[in-house]
Residue, then its C-alpha position, 0 to 999 in steps of 0.5 A: x533429554x533435558x527435562x524441565x524443572x518446576x519450583x512452584x515459586x515462579x509466576x511464569x511456571x505452567x504446571x500443566x506444561x511441566x506435566x506434559x513435557x515430562x510425560x513425553x520424555x517418559x513415553x520415549x524412555x518406556x518407563x513404568x508408572x512408578x518409575x515415571x512418578x519417581x523421576x518426575x518427583x526428582x525434577x521438583x525443586x524449592x516449594x514444589x519439592x516441599x509440597x511433594x514430601x508433605x504429600x508422600x508423608x500423608x500417604x503413610x509408610x505402608x503405602x505402595x509406591x505412587x503411580x504416575x497418574x496418582x502423582x500427576x493428579x495430586x500435583x495439578x490439584x495443588x499447583x493448578x486449582x480448579x479455579x485456575x483450570x476453569x479460567x484457562x478453559x474459558x480463555x480457550x473457549x473464547x480464543x479468537x485469532x483477531x490480530x494474530x497471524x495463523x502461526x501465533x493463533x495456533x500456538x495459543x490454541x495448543x497451549x490452551x487446549x490442554x485445559x479443555x480436553x472435552x472440547x477437543x476430544x477427537x481430531x474432528x472436534x479439534x479442527x472444528x474448534x480451530x476453524x471457529x476462532x479464525x478471522x473472518x477473511x479466513x473462516x469461509x474457505x477453512x470451514x469448507x475444507x473442514x468438511x473433509x473426513x481426512x482433515x487433521x489439525x496439521x493439514x488445516x493449519x497449512x491450508x489456512x497459512x497458505x490462504x493468509x499468505x495469498x491474502x497478504x500478497x493481494x493486499x501488498x499488490x493493491x497498496x502498491x497499485x494505489x501508490x502508483x495510481x496516486x503518483x500518476x494522478x499527482x503527476x497529471x495534475x501538476x502537468x495540467x495546472x502548470x505545477x500549481x498543485x503543491x507549494x514547492x512547485x508553485x514557488x519554483x515556477x514563480x521564480x523560473x525564467x522560462x516557466x512551464x508550458x502555458x496553460x490553454x487559457x494563457x495560450x488563448x490570451x497570447x494568441x489573441x495579442x498576437x492576432x491583434x498585433x498582426x492585424x494592426x501591422x496589416x492595417x498600417x501597411x495597407x494604409x501606407x501602401x494605399x497612400x501611394x496608390x499601390x493597393x487601390x481597390x479595383x486593380x488586379x494583383x501584379x504577378x511581379x510584386x504581388x501589389x495592386x497598381x495600374x500599368x506596368x510593374x517597375x520592380x527591379x528597374x530604375x524607373x519611378x514607381x509613381x510615373x514610370x519615368x527615368x531619373x528620379x525616385x517615387x519620393x521625388x516624383x512630380x506627379x505624386x507631389x501634385x496629387x498630394x498637394x506637395x506633401x508626398x512622403 
């Protein structure tokens, strides 16, 4: 059954744990009190064995074989002095979950509870003490569940573990949603500002020939330039046509050419657009030269 060994010379040895472990083995083996004491003494080595032999001699040659309780009390009194025992009990009293997960907290709880048996005298007291040390986000629900008369420490640990897993999942989803929201906000910001949110995007768009879609302000400037250019074109066209009498106010719009002019429309014929006669063009029309002082274009 691989019983533990106690030397009494190692810093990480726990005297109370040694007694608890061998006692479990003796319980399974159904040993008597004297057999348990003898078997336990066999597991003592080095300094611990020397102390045991000294204790046996102090009992005298005519003393009855030591019982398990006599052996355990003497052992703990020597290797677990009252000062250490009180310090362990105080550590258990102040035990809080803090940054430990539920499983880590429970293991610590069990390892220290044996030093303060009066604080966990029954199952209800044990459950209550466990709940009092839980973190704030787990305490409320656990405190309500602890009111059940059939609640055990095992059931409570399972209950709290389930709540802890649920809270971790909710926290994971919250962080995931925050990251997704941040990505979308950054994407929208880059779109609205033409990629000027980050240095890399700013440099990219400065170097790009095509560039991003113009912003609303840029579009207004371009639209204003276009309208001004188009207006200048229409003004020049109107002045050019008016100089030869084709957009004279007062004449109806011609259904053939869409211009304002007197008389018949000569679009599509060989006649002069100025006088309507055959044999010459508008630039050579005698009437245009006479009306314009010989400077018709």
